[in-house]
C-alpha positions as CSV (number, residue, x, y, z in Angstrom):
1,X,0.0,0.0,0.0
2,X,1.2,3.5,-0.8
3,X,1.7,6.2,1.8
4,X,-1.4,8.3,2.5
5,X,-1.7,12.0,1.6
6,X,-0.2,14.2,4.3
7,X,-2.5,16.9,5.6
8,X,-0.8,20.4,5.3
9,X,-1.3,21.8,8.7
10,X,0.9,22.8,11.6
11,X,2.3,19.8,13.4
12,X,1.4,20.1,17.1
13,X,4.1,17.7,18.4
14,X,7.3,19.6,18.9
15,X,9.7,16.7,18.2
16,X,7.8,15.6,15.1
17,X,7.7,19.2,13.9
18,X,11.5,19.5,14.3
19,X,12.2,16.3,12.5
20,X,9.9,17.3,9.6
21,X,11.6,20.7,9.4
22,X,15.1,19.1,9.1
23,X,14.0,16.6,6.5
24,X,12.1,19.1,4.4
25,X,14.9,21.7,4.7
26,X,17.5,19.3,3.5
27,X,15.3,18.3,0.6
28,X,14.7,21.9,-0.3
29,X,18.4,22.7,-0.2
30,X,19.1,19.7,-2.4
31,X,16.5,20.6,-4.9
32,X,17.9,24.2,-5.1
33,X,21.4,22.8,-5.7
34,X,20.1,20.4,-8.4
35,X,18.2,23.3,-10.1
36,X,21.3,25.5,-10.2
37,X,23.5,22.7,-11.6
38,X,21.1,21.1,-14.1
39,X,19.6,24.3,-15.5
40,X,22.5,26.7,-15.0
41,X,20.2,28.9,-13.0
42,X,21.1,31.5,-10.3
43,X,19.4,30.2,-7.2
44,X,19.3,31.8,-3.7
45,X,17.5,30.2,-0.9
46,X,16.9,31.7,2.6
47,X,15.2,29.8,5.4
48,X,14.5,30.8,9.0
49,X,13.4,28.3,11.6
50,X,10.8,28.9,14.2
51,X,13.6,29.7,16.6
52,X,15.1,32.3,14.2
53,X,18.0,30.2,13.0
54,X,19.2,31.1,9.5
55,X,19.7,28.5,6.7
56,X,20.7,29.7,3.3
57,X,22.0,28.5,-0.1
58,X,23.2,30.4,-3.1
59,X,24.7,29.3,-6.4
60,X,26.6,32.6,-6.5
61,X,27.1,35.6,-4.3
62,X,24.0,35.9,-2.2
63,X,24.2,39.7,-1.9
64,X,24.5,40.1,-5.6
65,X,21.6,37.8,-6.2
66,X,19.5,39.8,-3.7
67,X,20.4,43.1,-5.3
68,X,19.5,41.7,-8.7
69,X,16.2,40.6,-7.3
70,X,15.5,44.1,-6.0
71,X,16.4,45.6,-9.3
72,X,14.1,43.3,-11.1
73,X,11.2,43.9,-8.7
74,X,11.7,47.7,-9.0
75,X,11.8,47.6,-12.8
76,X,8.8,45.4,-12.9
77,X,6.9,47.7,-10.5
78,X,8.0,50.7,-12.5
79,X,6.9,49.1,-15.8
80,X,3.5,48.2,-14.2
81,X,3.1,51.7,-12.9
82,X,4.0,53.3,-16.3
83,X,1.6,50.9,-18.1
84,X,-1.2,51.6,-15.6
85,X,-0.6,55.4,-15.9
86,X,-0.6,55.1,-19.7
87,X,-3.9,53.3,-19.6
88,X,-5.4,55.9,-17.3
89,X,-4.2,58.7,-19.6
90,X,-5.6,57.0,-22.6
91,X,-9.0,56.6,-21.0
92,X,-8.9,60.2,-19.9
93,X,-8.0,61.2,-23.5
94,X,-11.0,59.3,-24.8
95,X,-13.3,60.8,-22.3
96,X,-12.1,64.4,-23.1
97,X,-12.5,63.7,-26.8
98,X,-16.1,62.6,-26.4
99,X,-16.8,65.6,-24.2
100,X,-15.2,67.9,-26.7
101,X,-17.3,66.5,-29.5
102,X,-20.5,66.9,-27.5
103,X,-19.6,70.5,-26.6
104,X,-19.0,71.3,-30.3
105,X,-22.3,69.8,-31.3
106,X,-24.1,71.8,-28.6
107,X,-22.4,75.0,-29.8
108,X,-23.5,74.4,-33.3
109,X,-27.0,73.8,-32.2
110,X,-27.0,77.0,-30.2
111,X,-25.8,78.9,-33.3
112,X,-28.7,77.4,-35.3
113,X,-26.5,75.0,-37.2
114,X,-26.8,71.3,-37.8
115,X,-30.4,71.1,-36.5
116,X,-31.7,68.5,-39.0
117,X,-30.8,65.4,-36.8
118,X,-32.8,66.8,-33.9
119,X,-36.3,65.6,-33.1
120,X,-39.1,67.6,-31.6
121,X,-38.2,67.0,-28.0
122,X,-34.6,68.0,-28.6
123,X,-35.6,71.1,-30.5
124,X,-38.0,72.0,-27.6
125,X,-35.2,71.6,-25.1
126,X,-32.9,73.7,-27.2
127,X,-35.5,76.4,-27.4
128,X,-36.0,76.4,-23.6
129,X,-32.2,76.6,-23.1
130,X,-32.0,79.5,-25.5
131,X,-34.8,81.3,-23.6
132,X,-33.1,80.7,-20.3
133,X,-29.7,81.9,-21.7
134,X,-31.4,85.0,-23.1
135,X,-33.1,85.8,-19.8
136,X,-29.8,85.4,-17.9
137,X,-28.0,87.6,-20.3
138,X,-30.7,90.3,-20.0
139,X,-30.6,90.0,-16.2
140,X,-26.9,90.4,-16.2
141,X,-27.1,93.4,-18.5
142,X,-29.6,95.1,-16.3
143,X,-27.5,94.4,-13.2
144,X,-24.4,95.9,-15.0
145,X,-26.4,99.0,-16.0
146,X,-27.7,99.5,-12.4
147,X,-24.1,99.1,-11.1
148,X,-22.9,101.7,-13.6
149,X,-25.7,104.1,-12.6
150,X,-24.8,103.7,-8.9
151,X,-21.2,104.4,-9.7
152,X,-22.1,107.6,-11.7
153,X,-24.4,108.8,-8.9
154,X,-21.7,108.2,-6.3
155,X,-19.2,110.1,-8.5
156,X,-21.7,112.9,-8.9
157,X,-22.1,113.2,-5.1
158,X,-18.3,113.3,-4.8
159,X,-18.1,116.1,-7.4
160,X,-20.8,118.1,-5.6
161,X,-18.9,117.8,-2.3
162,X,-15.7,119.0,-4.1
163,X,-17.6,121.9,-5.6
164,X,-19.0,122.9,-2.2
165,X,-15.5,122.8,-0.7
166,X,-14.1,125.0,-3.6
167,X,-17.0,127.5,-3.2
168,X,-16.3,127.7,0.5
169,X,-12.6,128.3,-0.1
170,X,-13.4,131.0,-2.7
171,X,-15.7,132.7,-0.3
172,X,-13.0,132.7,2.4
173,X,-10.5,134.1,0.0
174,X,-12.9,136.8,-1.1
175,X,-13.7,137.8,2.4
176,X,-10.0,138.0,3.4
177,X,-9.3,140.2,0.3
178,X,-12.2,142.6,1.2
179,X,-10.8,142.9,4.8
180,X,-7.3,143.7,3.4
181,X,-8.8,146.4,1.1
182,X,-10.8,148.0,3.9
183,X,-7.6,148.2,6.0
184,X,-5.6,149.7,3.2
185,X,-8.4,152.3,2.5
186,X,-8.6,153.2,6.2
187,X,-4.8,153.5,6.4
188,X,-4.7,155.7,3.2
189,X,-7.4,158.0,4.6
190,X,-5.6,158.4,7.8
191,X,-2.4,159.3,6.1
192,X,-4.2,161.8,3.8
193,X,-5.7,163.6,6.8
194,X,-2.4,163.7,8.5
195,X,-0.8,165.1,5.4
196,X,-3.5,167.8,5.1
197,X,-3.1,168.8,8.7
198,X,0.7,168.9,8.4
199,X,0.5,171.0,5.2
200,X,-1.9,173.4,6.9
201,X,0.5,173.9,9.8
202,X,3.3,174.4,7.4
203,X,1.4,177.1,5.5
204,X,0.4,178.8,8.7
205,X,4.0,178.8,9.8
206,X,5.1,180.2,6.4
207,X,2.6,182.9,6.6
208,X,3.7,183.8,10.1
209,X,7.2,184.2,9.0
210,X,6.3,186.1,5.8
211,X,4.0,188.5,7.6
212,X,6.1,189.6,10.5
213,X,5.3,193.2,11.2
214,X,6.9,195.6,13.6
215,X,5.8,198.9,14.9
216,X,8.3,201.8,14.6
217,X,7.4,205.4,15.0
218,X,3.7,204.6,14.9
219,X,3.9,202.9,11.5
220,X,3.7,199.3,10.6
221,X,6.8,198.1,8.8
222,X,6.9,194.7,7.2
223,X,9.9,192.5,7.8
224,X,10.6,192.1,4.1
225,X,11.8,195.7,4.1
226,X,14.1,195.3,7.1
227,X,17.7,194.1,6.7
228,X,19.4,191.8,9.0
229,X,20.6,194.6,11.2
230,X,17.0,195.8,11.8
231,X,17.3,199.0,9.7
232,X,14.6,200.2,7.4
233,X,15.5,199.9,3.8
């Protein structure tokens, strides 16, 4: 009779588990060696026991084999990533192309072109869309006009305030100039009166000197006929 099929599950008996590990490990190492020799393959085998003990086999340098394994895994992953990214970009391109064609077709319909393939329902929807677009455009136009009117009204108020300030400044300048003229006129009048009084006094003094009479022998003799020595000429 042949040996029965072994159930692949953890061996609970510690001794039997250790014996099985030793036998299977040696067999695996032997198969790895045979594979490397018979097929000229680069084989590296690493085994850790349940206690953490290391068993290894390599047909060449183990570190070089591990580095080669890492490079192959990295290149493979990079290739897979590039391929996946390329597929995503291609799908995105197809989606954008379909969307672009739909937008171009809608634009032609809105411009009144290429309407023959449309049925009654599609034409009705297009009409509703045009009415809605027209209403929105008019609403936006009205809003822009109101905003412009508000801006002009605000600017008008600002100009009125500036005009009031300029008028106030002009009024102050005019009042200050009137005050200066009044002061100058008053000063001029005062100086003229003083000049008249001074001139009158001067004339009176001149007349007093010119008409200097003396009495001599009962006769009035003017000083203009008397010399410096007091004798009558």
